[in-house]
C-alpha positions as CSV (number, residue, x, y, z in Angstrom):
1,X,161.9,66.1,9.8
2,X,161.2,67.0,13.6
3,X,157.8,67.3,14.5
4,X,158.2,70.7,16.2
5,X,159.9,72.2,13.3
6,X,157.0,70.9,11.1
7,X,154.6,72.0,13.3
8,X,156.1,75.8,13.4
9,X,156.4,75.6,9.6
10,X,152.7,74.3,8.8
11,X,151.3,77.0,11.3
12,X,152.8,79.9,9.5
13,X,151.7,78.8,6.1
14,X,148.1,77.8,7.5
15,X,147.8,81.2,9.1
16,X,148.9,83.3,6.2
17,X,146.4,81.1,4.1
18,X,143.7,82.0,6.6
19,X,144.1,85.6,6.3
20,X,142.7,85.1,2.7
21,X,144.6,85.1,-0.9
22,X,143.8,84.4,-4.6
23,X,145.8,81.1,-4.6
24,X,148.6,79.1,-3.1
25,X,151.7,77.9,-4.6
26,X,154.1,75.8,-2.8
27,X,157.7,74.3,-3.8
28,X,157.6,71.2,-1.7
29,X,160.0,68.1,-1.4
30,X,157.4,65.7,-2.0
31,X,158.9,63.0,0.4
32,X,158.3,64.3,4.0
33,X,158.4,62.1,6.7
34,X,157.7,63.9,10.0
35,X,159.0,62.3,13.4
36,X,156.0,61.3,15.7
37,X,153.4,62.8,13.4
38,X,153.0,61.5,9.7
39,X,154.7,59.8,6.9
40,X,153.1,61.8,4.4
41,X,154.2,65.7,5.3
42,X,153.2,67.2,2.4
43,X,149.8,65.6,2.3
44,X,149.1,66.4,5.8
45,X,149.7,70.2,5.0
46,X,147.8,70.1,1.8
47,X,144.7,68.5,3.7
48,X,145.0,71.2,6.4
49,X,145.0,73.8,3.9
50,X,142.2,72.8,1.7
51,X,139.9,72.6,5.1
52,X,141.0,76.3,5.8
53,X,140.6,77.5,2.3
54,X,138.3,75.2,0.4
55,X,137.6,77.3,-2.8
56,X,141.3,78.5,-3.0
57,X,143.4,76.9,-6.0
58,X,146.3,75.2,-4.7
59,X,149.4,74.1,-6.9
60,X,152.6,72.6,-5.9
61,X,155.7,71.8,-7.4
62,X,157.7,68.6,-6.4
63,X,160.9,67.0,-6.9
64,X,160.9,64.5,-9.9
65,X,161.5,61.9,-7.5
66,X,158.7,62.7,-5.1
67,X,156.0,60.1,-3.7
68,X,152.9,61.6,-4.6
69,X,150.3,60.5,-2.3
70,X,146.7,60.1,-2.9
71,X,146.1,62.8,0.1
72,X,148.4,65.2,-1.9
73,X,146.1,64.7,-5.0
74,X,143.0,65.2,-3.3
75,X,143.8,68.4,-1.5
76,X,145.5,70.3,-4.6
77,X,144.4,71.5,-7.9
78,X,147.7,71.4,-9.7
79,X,150.9,69.2,-9.1
80,X,153.9,69.5,-11.2
81,X,157.4,68.2,-11.3
82,X,160.7,70.2,-11.3
83,X,164.2,69.5,-11.5
84,X,166.7,71.1,-9.1
85,X,168.1,74.5,-10.5
86,X,171.8,74.3,-10.1
87,X,173.3,76.5,-7.6
88,X,174.7,79.8,-9.0
89,X,177.2,82.2,-7.2
90,X,179.1,85.1,-7.9
91,X,182.2,83.3,-7.3
92,X,181.7,81.4,-10.6
93,X,182.7,84.0,-13.1
94,X,181.0,83.7,-16.5
95,X,178.4,81.5,-15.3
96,X,174.7,82.3,-15.2
97,X,171.6,80.5,-13.7
98,X,169.8,81.1,-16.9
99,X,170.9,77.7,-18.8
100,X,169.7,75.7,-16.0
101,X,166.2,77.3,-15.8
102,X,165.7,77.1,-19.4
103,X,167.1,73.6,-20.0
């Protein structure tokens, strides 16, 4: 990922959490490398969030092929794996997103 894009996204997330919340839930990839910044983009983000909100529960969902780092584990309360949901569009007559959500 481009470093400037990463900084912008992380700033938006961190700013929102700094305003106060009951909990944080992020749907992340789990293998983010950030050009000229870090090879553990999720771990760095979670570490920053933990510093901002040390008592706020933080949960993340990751792709099943995620690279789970020690930094990620140290800085969140819940980590779960999720499989991608197939894309559903109105151009697929008779199809529904429910089967992939419930399978």
